[in-house]
C-alpha positions in Angstrom: 25.7 -80.7 0.9 26.1 -77.1 1.9 27.1 -76.3 5.6 25.0 -73.5 7.1 25.8 -71.9 10.3 23.7 -69.5 12.6 24.3 -65.8 11.5 25.0 -66.6 7.9 23.0 -64.6 5.2 21.2 -66.7 2.9 18.4 -66.8 0.1 15.6 -69.1 -0.4 15.5 -70.7 -3.8 11.7 -70.6 -4.4 10.6 -67.1 -3.3 13.9 -65.3 -3.5 13.5 -64.4 0.3 16.8 -62.9 1.9 17.7 -63.4 5.6 20.0 -64.3 8.3 20.1 -67.9 9.9 18.9 -67.7 13.8 18.5 -71.5 14.3 19.7 -74.8 12.9 17.5 -78.1 13.4 17.9 -81.5 12.1 15.8 -81.0 9.2 15.1 -77.2 9.1 16.7 -74.0 9.2 15.1 -71.0 10.6 16.1 -67.5 9.3 14.9 -64.0 10.2 14.1 -62.2 6.7 14.5 -58.9 5.5 11.2 -57.9 7.0 11.8 -59.2 10.6 9.8 -62.4 10.3 11.0 -65.8 11.1 10.6 -68.5 8.6 11.7 -72.1 8.4 13.3 -73.9 5.3 14.8 -77.2 4.2 18.5 -77.5 3.8 17.8 -77.9 0.2 15.8 -74.8 -0.2 18.5 -72.3 0.9 21.7 -70.9 -0.4 24.5 -68.7 0.6 23.4 -65.1 -0.1 27.0 -64.1 -1.7 25.6 -60.8 -3.1 24.3 -59.5 0.3 27.7 -60.4 2.0 29.6 -58.3 -0.5 27.4 -55.5 -0.1 27.6 -55.4 3.7 31.4 -56.0 3.5 31.8 -52.8 1.3 29.6 -50.9 3.9 31.7 -52.1 6.9 35.0 -51.4 5.0 34.6 -48.0 3.2 37.5 -46.7 1.2 39.5 -44.5 3.2 41.4 -41.3 1.9 44.8 -40.9 3.7 45.4 -37.4 5.1 48.8 -37.3 3.0 46.5 -37.9 -0.3 46.7 -34.8 -2.7 43.3 -33.1 -3.3 42.1 -33.6 -6.9 42.9 -30.6 -9.5 39.1 -29.7 -9.6 39.0 -28.9 -6.0 42.2 -27.1 -6.0 40.8 -25.0 -8.8 37.8 -24.2 -6.9 39.9 -22.9 -3.9 41.9 -20.6 -6.3 38.6 -19.2 -7.6 37.6 -18.5 -4.0 40.7 -16.7 -3.4 40.3 -14.4 -6.6 36.6 -13.9 -5.4 37.8 -12.8 -2.0 40.6 -10.5 -3.7 37.8 -8.9 -6.0 35.5 -8.4 -3.2 38.3 -6.6 -1.1 39.0 -4.5 -4.2 35.6 -3.5 -4.7 35.0 -2.6 -1.0 38.0 -0.4 -1.1 36.7 1.4 -4.1 33.2 1.8 -2.7 34.8 3.3 0.5 36.6 5.7 -1.6 33.5 6.5 -3.5 31.6 7.3 -0.4 34.3 9.6 1.2 34.3 11.4 -2.0 30.6 11.9 -2.3 30.3 12.9 1.4 33.1 15.4 0.8 31.3 16.8 -2.4 28.1 17.1 -0.4 29.7 19.0 2.4 31.2 21.4 -0.2 28.1 21.7 -2.1 26.2 22.5 1.1 28.8 25.0 2.2 28.5 26.7 -1.3 24.8 26.7 -1.2 24.8 28.4 2.2 27.2 31.1 1.2 25.1 31.8 -1.9 21.9 31.7 -0.2 23.3 34.4 2.5 24.5 36.7 -0.2 21.3 36.4 -2.2 19.3 37.3 0.9 21.8 39.3 2.7 19.8 42.4 2.7 16.5 40.8 3.5 18.3 39.0 6.5 19.7 42.6 7.9 16.4 44.2 7.3 14.6 41.4 9.6 17.3 41.6 12.1 17.2 45.6 12.4 14.4 46.8 15.0 11.9 49.4 14.0 11.1 52.5 16.1 8.0 52.9 18.3 4.5 51.7 17.6 1.6 54.1 19.1 -1.7 52.6 20.0 -4.6 54.7 21.1 -6.9 52.7 23.7 -9.5 55.4 23.6 -12.7 53.6 23.2 -13.8 56.0 20.4 -10.6 54.9 18.5 -10.9 51.3 18.5 -12.5 49.2 15.8 -16.2 47.9 16.0 -16.8 51.0 18.1 -20.4 50.9 19.7 -22.0 53.4 22.1 -24.2 50.8 23.4 -21.6 48.6 25.5 -21.8 48.8 29.2 -18.8 50.3 30.9 -17.1 47.0 32.3 -17.3 45.5 28.5 -15.7 48.6 27.1 -12.8 48.0 29.6 -12.6 44.6 28.5 -12.4 45.6 24.9 -9.6 48.1 25.5 -7.7 45.6 27.4 -7.9 43.1 24.7 -6.8 45.9 22.2 -3.9 46.5 24.1 -2.8 42.9 24.2 -3.2 42.5 20.6 -1.3 45.9 19.9 1.6 44.7 21.9 1.7 41.2 19.9 1.2 43.0 16.7 4.1 45.6 17.4 6.4 42.6 18.4 5.7 40.5 15.1 6.5 43.6 13.2 9.7 44.3 14.7 9.0 47.2 16.6 11.5 47.8 19.7 8.7 49.7 21.9 5.0 50.4 21.9 3.4 53.3 23.5 -0.3 52.5 25.0 -2.2 55.8 25.1 -4.9 55.2 27.8 -5.6 58.7 28.9 -5.7 60.1 32.4 -9.3 60.0 33.6 -9.9 57.9 36.7 -6.9 55.8 36.0 -9.0 52.3 35.8 -7.9 51.6 32.2 -4.0 52.6 33.3 -4.2 50.5 36.4 -5.3 47.5 34.5 -3.0 47.9 31.5 0.0 48.0 33.9 -1.3 45.2 36.0 -1.3 43.1 32.6 2.4 44.3 31.8 3.8 43.5 35.2 2.4 40.0 35.2 3.9 39.5 31.9 7.5 40.8 33.0 7.4 43.8 30.5 9.6 46.7 31.3 7.6 49.8 31.1 7.2 53.6 32.2 5.3 56.5 31.7 5.9 57.8 28.0 7.2 61.4 27.2 5.4 63.9 29.5 5.7 66.8 27.2 4.0 64.8 24.6 1.6 62.6 26.6 1.3 64.2 29.7 0.6 61.3 32.2 -1.6 59.7 29.9 0.3 57.1 28.1 2.6 54.0 28.9 5.6 53.4 27.0 6.8 49.4 26.9 9.9 48.0 25.7 9.4 44.9 23.7 
């Protein structure tokens, strides 16, 4: 007769149940099966579960690899390949850096050459644009203005003359003139006063134009 003990791994002959003995009585043995349930069997219905014991022993006592054990040739080969890859990556990186420096150098050189050629090509135009023209003359007498109409009231005529003076100044500046002469006439001095008021408000330097030519009826403005 087989002797059993608590904690021993066994299997049932009839239903192939596996489990661990939890209690032994005179005529019955109680086991906890692989599903966690308690079952009772007669002595002659159980056998030691040698297969399960071997599996558990293997799990509890795994094969150890000593630190001094040499790595396999395959592992060593992988390490060598990795080192070669690192070397190649480093070499490629250096080549890319050299190429980048060369491109930047060529771009700088090409940009400088392009700028010089552009300046040479448009040298005359550049000098011409920088050179100031002489003096622009604008007659503000109402009869000489565009869209002249005799039917406008006096205050509207004055507004139109001031607007013409402002537009004339901007036009002379945009066309590169150094000065503008605003011919406003003598009269009662209303137009002259309003023109000079505008010029002073915007910080222009102005003075009476050539007396021999305009008497006191014109103002010269520096642009």
